[in-house]
C-alpha positions in Angstrom: 8.0 -3.6 21.0 9.0 -4.3 17.4 7.6 -2.7 14.3 8.2 -3.4 10.6 7.4 -0.1 8.9 6.9 0.0 5.2 6.3 3.1 3.1 3.5 2.3 0.7 1.6 3.7 -2.2 -1.3 1.6 -0.9 -2.0 -1.3 1.5 -5.0 -3.4 2.4 -5.8 -6.1 4.9 -8.7 -8.5 4.5 -10.1 -11.2 6.8 -12.9 -13.7 7.0 -16.4 -12.7 6.1 -15.1 -10.1 3.6 -13.8 -7.6 6.2 -11.5 -5.1 4.6 -9.4 -2.2 5.7 -7.0 -0.1 3.5 -5.1 3.0 3.0 -3.6 5.1 0.2 -0.1 6.6 0.4 1.4 6.3 3.9 2.8 3.6 6.2 2.0 0.0 6.8 3.0 -0.9 10.4 3.3 -4.5 11.4 3.5 -4.5 15.2 4.8 -7.1 17.6 4.4 -6.8 21.4 6.9 -8.2 23.9 5.8 -9.4 27.4 7.3 -6.3 29.2 5.8 -3.7 26.8 3.7 -1.0 28.3 3.1 2.8 28.3 6.7 3.8 27.8 7.1 1.6 24.7 3.8 2.6 23.3 4.6 6.3 23.6 8.1 5.9 22.3 7.1 3.8 19.3 4.1 5.9 18.3 6.2 9.2 18.4 9.0 7.6 16.5 6.9 6.2 13.7 4.8 9.4 13.3 8.1 11.5 13.1 10.1 9.2 10.8 11.5 11.3 8.0 11.2 8.7 5.2 9.0 10.6 2.6 10.6 12.6 -0.2 10.5 16.4 -0.1 10.4 18.6 -3.3 14.2 17.9 -3.8 13.7 14.1 -3.7 15.4 13.8 -0.3 13.8 11.6 2.5 13.1 14.6 4.7 9.3 14.4 5.5 7.4 12.4 8.1 3.9 10.9 7.9 2.8 13.9 9.9 4.2 16.3 7.3 2.7 14.5 4.4 -0.7 13.9 5.9 -0.5 10.2 4.8 -2.4 7.3 6.2 -1.4 4.5 8.5 -2.5 0.9 8.6 -1.5 -1.0 11.8 -1.6 -4.8 11.8 -0.8 -6.9 14.9 1.9 -9.5 14.2 3.1 -11.7 17.0 5.5 -13.6 14.7 7.9 -10.6 14.7 9.3 -12.0 17.9 9.7 -15.5 16.4 13.1 -17.1 17.2 14.4 -19.5 14.5 17.9 -19.7 15.9 17.5 -23.3 16.9 15.8 -25.9 14.7 13.5 -25.2 11.9 10.3 -24.4 13.8 10.3 -20.9 15.3 9.5 -20.4 18.9 7.4 -17.5 20.0 8.2 -17.2 23.7 9.6 -13.7 23.0 6.1 -12.5 22.1 3.5 -11.4 24.6 0.6 -13.7 25.1 -2.6 -13.2 23.2 -4.6 -11.5 26.1 -1.5 -9.6 27.4 -0.7 -8.1 24.0 -4.2 -7.0 23.0 -4.5 -3.9 25.2 -0.9 -2.9 24.3 -1.8 -3.1 20.6 -5.0 -1.2 21.0 -3.3 1.5 23.1 -0.6 1.8 20.4 -3.3 2.3 17.7 -4.8 5.1 19.8 -1.4 6.7 20.5 -0.4 6.8 16.9 -3.8 8.2 15.9 -3.2 10.9 18.5 0.3 11.6 17.1 -1.1 11.9 13.6 -4.2 13.8 14.6 -6.5 11.4 12.7 -7.8 7.9 12.8 -5.6 5.0 11.6 -6.8 1.9 9.9 -6.2 -1.5 11.5 -6.4 -5.2 10.9 -8.4 -7.4 13.3 -6.6 -8.6 16.4 -6.2 -12.3 16.4 -7.8 -12.9 13.0 -6.3 -14.8 10.2 -5.6 -11.9 7.7 -4.2 -11.4 4.3 -2.1 -8.2 3.8 -1.4 -6.8 0.4 0.7 -3.7 -0.3 2.4 -1.7 -3.0 5.8 -0.7 -1.6 7.0 2.8 -2.3 10.8 2.9 -2.8 10.8 0.3 -1.4 11.5 1.7 2.1 11.2 -0.8 4.9 12.5 -0.3 8.5 12.6 -2.6 11.5 12.3 -0.6 14.7 12.8 -1.9 18.2 11.8 0.1 21.2 14.8 0.9 23.5 15.6 -1.7 26.2 14.7 -0.6 29.7 17.4 -0.7 32.2 
């Protein structure tokens, strides 16, 4: 599982027919699912993101987590995070789980991070063509890969 996590002042995702979802201060999480991802990766990634100490404390040090601040989370599915552009100019996506395989993993992750935060999270729409806008805070952006299973 791979996530691009961005600390934001605000973030919003829109899709066809005027659907819209957004948050104020918190984290925008772009989530990619690999073919072998399952409960272990979901649990690890949701705990990791909820506990990341990337928000400033009263002394201006990155010492607080999303849990600590009570901020919001917006989770958007993004299979292109596993794109491979090492050969040629057209990326290959064989490292990404298939559409139907990834959906329950994505949905389980959304539920898991909501549980970690103790509140609902906002989402995009799985499989929809979406537009994501955000106001970065910092900017602080991390790429997080779940540990490889042995």
